[in-house]
N, C-alpha and C positions, 0 to 999 in steps of 0.2 A: 255713650248716648245718656246724656242727664237730664233730663227734662224736670218740670216741676214736678209732674205727675210721676215721674220715676223717684224724683225724691221724700214726695209725701207719702207713696206705699213703702219706701224703703224705711221711711222712720216708723212707719206702721209694724213692719217686720222688727223691728229693734223691741218698741213697744210690746208686742206680743213675747216676745224672748224676754223682754224684762217682768213677764207676769209669773217665771217659775214653773210653770205648769207644760208638761210635755209635749209637744208639737213639733208636725212635719211638714216642709212647704212642698206642694205638689204641684203641678200644671206647670207654666212659663217659668216663673220663678224659681223654682226645685230645680230646673234647667239653670238658668242663668249661675245658681248659688255653686250646683257641682261645675258648671265651667271656667268660674270666676270671672265673668263679664255680661256686661247688660247684651243681650241682644236685640231686643225692641223694647216698644212702649207694652206695657201691660194694662189689659182692660180692668182687672181684679186682682188678690192676694187670695190662694184657694191654700188649705190644709187640711193635714188630717190631725184630730188630737180624738185622746179615749173618751167612750161615751162618758164615764163615771166624771171626769172633768167638764163635761157641758155648762151644769149651771156654773159652777165657779168661771171658769172664761168669760159666760155669759155678765157675770156681777162683777168683775172687773174691767170688761171691756163697757159696759153700761156706765160704769163710774169714773172711766174717761173721756167721755162724751159720745160714745157710740150710739147708733139708732136700730135697734132691732128690727129687722125685715121680714126672718124665718127664725122660728125656734121648735124646734120638735127633736123625736128622736133620733131621726137620722142627719140632720143638718141643723148651722147655725149660720146665719146670714148678718151680715151689719151695717151699717153703712157711717161716715163721719165726712163733714168736708167734700160729699160725691165719691168718697172714694168707697168700695166696698170689700169686703172682709169675707170668706166664707169657709166656714169649720165642717167639713165631710166628717161622722163620726164612725170610729172602728173599736171594734172590741175583741179581747182573744177569742181566739179557734182552736178546731181541735190540731193536735198536732203542732202546734206552736203557728198558725196559719193566724194573718188578722183578716177580720170579715167584717162589709159591714152592719153597723149594731142596729140600725132601722128602717122605716122603710119597705118597700117593696121586696128590696131586696134583704134584709134584713138575712143574716146567717152566712150568707156568699163572701166564699174569699175573693179578696185582692192577690193580684199574680205574687207568687213567692218572693221573699225577699221584699216587700214595696216597702217596710219599715225597717232599715237599716240600723248594725251597731255601728257602721265606719263612721268614721270623721267627718264631721258635719263638712256642707260647702260654705263657701266665704267670697264675698264681696269687700275688696277695701278691710275693713279693720273689724267687719261687721260677720259672727258663722251663725251657721243654723243648720238643726238636721234637715235632711230634704231626703224625700221619695227615690229610690235607686234608682239609676238611669234605665236600666234594664225594665224596671215594672213601667218607669214613665212612658216608655216605645211600646211597652207591651197595653198599657191603658190606651192611650192613643189611636194603636193601630184596631183597639178592640172596641172602644165604643160607638161606631158606627152598626157594630154587630150587636153589644147588648145592650144599644138604645137606638130601635130603628129607624127613628124620625131625626136621628142628630146624625147628618152626612160627615166626613172628615173634611174642617177645615182647610186651608192653605198653611194656615201657621203651624198646623198641629203635622202637616207632611213635611214642614221645614225642620220643625223641631225633632223629629224622628232622624232626618237626615243627620241634621248636629251632632244630634248624642250620637248615633252611631256610628258617625267618623271621628270625633272622639273617644268613643269604647276602644275602636280599631286602630288609632294613635298612641294610646295607653298600654297597649299589648294584654294578653291573656292573662288574668291571673291579680291583675292592677286593684288596689282598693277602691271600693266606690261603685266596681262594676256588679 
């Protein structure tokens, strides 16, 4: 499934990867890169990035023509040509945990293994580090609990089912789980 929007967003992902800053795809694009296929059109591109890299990310993306919509200790949101990117900032926490870097959840740990050291996900010739599938499932399941005003969306339920089926097909102990 290759739409104009999909092509633009894949170009944005390649641009961010070319910045030389450590980032991880999260959300729908993380799933697609981990599966190795585009499963649907995406509204935006979501990332995790180290909070210490936030200013450098902002500076480099603004130089590439992005407009800043939000920039604080929790998140950086940008837009260019109608396409949005969002970077949620994380920081190292105790015992190797990854925690929210700012905002009302500062210091709260993301699921274990969120930022894996494993092989990156791939779509065609483009590769990118992704949030682990197990963490993606937990985040999608827990978001309505963590943020009570945000109900689970049908696409989240579909993504959970897709990821669980792919993990089951790969078997226990396989890389990327």
